[in-house]
N, C-alpha and C positions, 0 to 999 in steps of 0.2 A: 504494500499498500505507501502511496507517495504522502511523506509525512509533510512536504512542503507547501506552502500557503500559496495561491495564485493569486497574482495582481491582475486586477481585472477594473478597468477604467470604462466607465459606461457616462458618454455625453448624451445629456437631455438638454430640451428646450428652454426651460426656465425656471423658477425658483419652485413654484408647484412640484414639479416633477422631482428636483433635488431634495425636497423635504421629503417627499414619499420614500426616495431610495433610500435617505440617511436613517429615517427613523423605523423601516420596514424591511425594505431589501439588505442592507447592510447586516443587520444580525440576524437574518435569515440564512443569509448566503455565507456568513461567518462559520455556522454551523456545518459547513461543508469546506472549510479551511480555503475559503474566498476571501481576499482583501479587497472589499470592493470600495471605489474610488468615485463617485458621482461628482461629475463636472458640469455645470452650465458653457454650452458652445459660446465661443469668442467670437462675436459678429464685427469688431472692431477692433484690432491689437492697440493701434496708436492712441483710440481713444479710452481702451480699457472695458469696451462696451460689451455685454453678454447678455445673452437670451434670443429668443425667436431664431429666424434664419429663414427669409426670403428667397433668398437664391441657393440653390444647390451648391454651387461654388466656394460661398461662404462657409457652410457645414463641412464640405469636404476637405477645404484648406486647411482648417482646424483640425480635424482628424488626423490628417496626414500630418500636420506639424507634431500633435502628440504621440504619433505612432514613430516619430523619427526620433523625438526627444527620448522616449523608451524604447529601444530596439531589441531589447532581450526577446529572445525566442518564447520566454516563457509567460510573458506580459501578454494577456488578453484586453479584446477592445470589444465594446458594445453600444449600442444606442438605444434611445427611449425619444422616440420623435413621433409627430403624429401623421397620419394618413391625411386629416382635413388641413385643408392648405398645404398640401407638400409643395414644397421649394421648386421655382421652374427650374426646367432642363435637368429633371433629376433621372437618371438612367431608368430605362424600361417605360418611363410614364408615359409616353405614345401610344406604347401597344396596350398598357395597362387600362388607359381610358374607354379601352373598345370592350372591358373585360364586364360582364355584369355581374358575378359572384364577389364580393367584398375580398373574401379570402384568397381566393384566386389571384386576386388583381394584388394585396398586400405580398402574399407568397412570391409573387412574379417581380414585385418589386425591389423585395430583397435580396431576390436571387441576382437579379441585375445589380445592384449596387453591391454586393460580396465579388461578381465578377469585374465591375470597375476599380474596386480597390485591391482586388488580386493579392491579398495578403492573406494568409490562413490562421493569422491572428483574430481577424475581425468576425462578428457575428451580429450583422446588423438585426434590428428589431423595429418594426414600424407600427406602433399603436393602431389598433381598430377602434373606434377613426381617430379617437384624440383621447387624452389621459382622463378627461369627465367620464368616459364612458365607465371607468371601474365603480364609479359613484352609483351607478344605476342598480348595483347588485345589492345594495340597501339604502335605498334613498333615506331612509329613516333617521342613518348617521349625518346627513348632511342638513336634514331639519333640524336636529337637537343643534346644530352651531351657527342657525342664524335665526335671529329675532323674528318673530312674525310671518315666517315660512311656511305655516301649516296649508295654508289655502293654497299655495303656489305648489307646495309639493302634492298636495291632493290633485293638483289638476295635472300636474306634469306625469302624475302614477296613470291616470287616466289615458293620457296622450300616449305613452310609450308601453303600456303594459302587456299588449301584445307582441313587444319586440324585447330579443334577446339584448345584453348589454352592448355586444359588440356589432350588432346588426342595426343600431341607432346611426342614421347614415352623416355624409360629409356635405349635406348642402349647406348654404351661406346662411340658412334660419333654422334648419333641421339638424345641425350638428350638436353632439352632446352639449358642448357648455353654452352652443345658443339656445338652446330649449330650456335649460337652467337658468339663463339670464331671464331670459324673456319670461318665466313665470316667477323668478326667485331676482329681480334685480342687485340686489344686495350682493350676491354672487359674485358680479365683474369686480369690485372692487375688493374682494376678500378671498381670494382663488387660494393663496399659499396658506392662509391662516385656518380656511376651514377645508379646502378641499383635499390637501394632503392628509392631515389628521381624520378625515371622514373617511377615507380611503383605508388608510392604516387601521381604524377600529373596525370595517368591516371584517378585515384580517384575509391573510394569504389565501386559506382553505377555502372561503366563501369566492373571493376574486378568481381563483383559478377554475374552480367549479362552474363558474359561469361566463368566465370569460377564456374558452380552449385556445385562442391565438397567443395571450398571454400567458398562457400556463405554460405552453410549448417552450414558451422563451425562457421562463425560468426555469424550467426542466433541463434547457441547454445550458444555462449559467451553472446549474447544480452539478451537471455531469463532466465539469471542468475541475472538480476538486474532488476531496474525500471526505465522505462524513466521519465528523470527530467522535470518538469513541466516547460514551459517557463513562 
């Protein structure tokens, strides 16, 4: 059994995802001897700006610099970026736009990204359809954290009750976050404060049960390491 810890960098889009990775993914993956190092994508090195990523070149350039900085064959690199509003010129995007099944689309994009990076240390992950999909696994956790949100959450449940969390789509008004903001406007200004804790409170076991694509990514990361024996 490999007793060495795996150094795993995960590049995320913003503070909500980083907070979730710090609070939930880091302790979980530590059980598998994985040293998870979440980081927000650098979008402007001169200004020290982080977060977002409207252009593929920005995300890929930041990722490539990180991979050069840690050139060890033992290091691993992954991502947590949204399918919704995926950056322009993303590898495989033209073909993916013609696909009707969301899972097929995201798997095609991840494979195209891996091919473009051409480094066996890279494990791409694109969230269906954005981070907020995880919150739909149990909207009660979001309701607890936003004052006077009960009516909005009730309406939201009625709207999406027939959909699996990862099936809530990527339209400009129907993406997971856009639906939440329409019914509970306060969420827009409190994403890191309430979004990440709500997802963490739902718990990885429920998130994985209700979000298969997300679960597959976690399994890939777990398989990089070795479980710590109690």
